[in-house]
VOLUM-818212 format. One record per residue (C-alpha): residue number from 1; residue in three letters; chain; x, y, z. Coordinates in steps of 0.001 Angstrom, whole numbers, padded with zeros to 6 digits, always signed. Layout:
// VOLUM-818212
<NUM, "Ala", "A", <X, Y, Z>>
...
// end
This chain:
// VOLUM-818212
<1, "Met", "A", <+100497, +311541, +106154>>
<2, "Thr", "A", <+100914, +314463, +108706>>
<3, "Gly", "A", <+101070, +318231, +108034>>
<4, "Val", "A", <+102065, +321504, +109230>>
<5, "His", "A", <+098849, +324084, +109853>>
<6, "Leu", "A", <+099306, +328050, +110591>>
<7, "Asn", "A", <+097671, +328138, +113629>>
<8, "Asp", "A", <+099414, +325115, +115314>>
<9, "Trp", "A", <+100992, +326477, +118837>>
<10, "Val", "A", <+104737, +327186, +118597>>
<11, "Gln", "A", <+107385, +327866, +120787>>
<12, "Val", "A", <+110905, +329142, +120934>>
<13, "Arg", "A", <+113843, +330331, +122427>>
<14, "Leu", "A", <+114977, +334100, +121333>>
<15, "Thr", "A", <+118020, +335390, +120964>>
<16, "Pro", "A", <+119121, +338792, +121816>>
<17, "Tyr", "A", <+118972, +339363, +118047>>
<18, "Gly", "A", <+115150, +337930, +118252>>
<19, "Glu", "A", <+114263, +339803, +121485>>
<20, "Lys", "A", <+115031, +343151, +119912>>
<21, "Val", "A", <+112890, +342196, +116447>>
<22, "Leu", "A", <+110397, +341089, +118824>>
<23, "Ala", "A", <+110549, +344282, +120867>>
<24, "Gly", "A", <+110202, +346239, +117670>>
<25, "Tyr", "A", <+107086, +343940, +116966>>
<26, "His", "A", <+105470, +345250, +120879>>
<27, "Asp", "A", <+106375, +348652, +119975>>
<28, "Gln", "A", <+104424, +348967, +116180>>
<29, "Arg", "A", <+101139, +347116, +118077>>
<30, "Arg", "A", <+101524, +349766, +121073>>
<31, "Gln", "A", <+101157, +352388, +118855>>
<32, "Arg", "A", <+098617, +351276, +116445>>
<33, "Val", "A", <+096221, +349664, +119566>>
<34, "Gly", "A", <+097625, +350861, +122436>>
<35, "Ala", "A", <+097156, +349429, +125864>>
<36, "Met", "A", <+094791, +347068, +124251>>
<37, "Ala", "A", <+097638, +345751, +122271>>
<38, "His", "A", <+098385, +341783, +123426>>
<39, "Ile", "A", <+102469, +341327, +124356>>
<40, "Tyr", "A", <+104269, +338454, +123760>>
<41, "Arg", "A", <+105909, +337413, +127251>>
<42, "Pro", "A", <+108399, +334427, +128252>>
<43, "Asp", "A", <+106882, +331143, +130300>>
<44, "Ala", "A", <+109177, +329621, +133262>>
<45, "Glu", "A", <+111793, +328189, +130686>>
<46, "Gly", "A", <+112217, +330889, +128561>>
<47, "Leu", "A", <+109902, +329760, +125674>>
<48, "Tyr", "A", <+108020, +332370, +123501>>
<49, "Gly", "A", <+104594, +330728, +122674>>
<50, "Met", "A", <+101953, +331574, +119859>>
<51, "Pro", "A", <+100844, +330233, +116688>>
<52, "Leu", "A", <+102781, +329258, +113652>>
<53, "Trp", "A", <+101286, +331823, +111393>>
<54, "Asp", "A", <+102004, +334961, +114340>>
<55, "Leu", "A", <+105550, +333375, +114448>>
<56, "Met", "A", <+106418, +333783, +110691>>
<57, "Arg", "A", <+104782, +337472, +110343>>
<58, "Ile", "A", <+106761, +338735, +113114>>
<59, "Phe", "A", <+109589, +337228, +112508>>
<60, "Gly", "A", <+109324, +336532, +109207>>
<61, "His", "A", <+111338, +339751, +107557>>
<62, "Ala", "A", <+114020, +338814, +110031>>
<63, "Leu", "A", <+115289, +335570, +108334>>
<64, "Gly", "A", <+117797, +335200, +106337>>
<65, "Leu", "A", <+121269, +334491, +105383>>
<66, "Thr", "A", <+122208, +337660, +106155>>
<67, "Thr", "A", <+121094, +338574, +109400>>
<68, "Pro", "A", <+122017, +336891, +112890>>
<69, "Pro", "A", <+119357, +333714, +113793>>
<70, "Pro", "A", <+116622, +335505, +115728>>
<71, "Phe", "A", <+115362, +332139, +117619>>
<72, "Arg", "A", <+118352, +329799, +119668>>
<73, "Gly", "A", <+118732, +325768, +118464>>
<74, "Thr", "A", <+118032, +322645, +120823>>
<75, "Ser", "A", <+120057, +320948, +121903>>
// end
């Protein structure tokens, strides 16, 4: 049986809406922690990598039927 663990590393490609959500998260972190705040940056292919639990924490409120998708699908 294969499982998913919350510490698994995931990579996503963000939509413009997802970039906005992530920028809001970064702003909140900077206000709380200042210059020590961890900022997620895309790799050379434009993918953001992070643990699954952090992805859920950052984007969970932005997922819904009435909101635009924060992630781009793969083709």
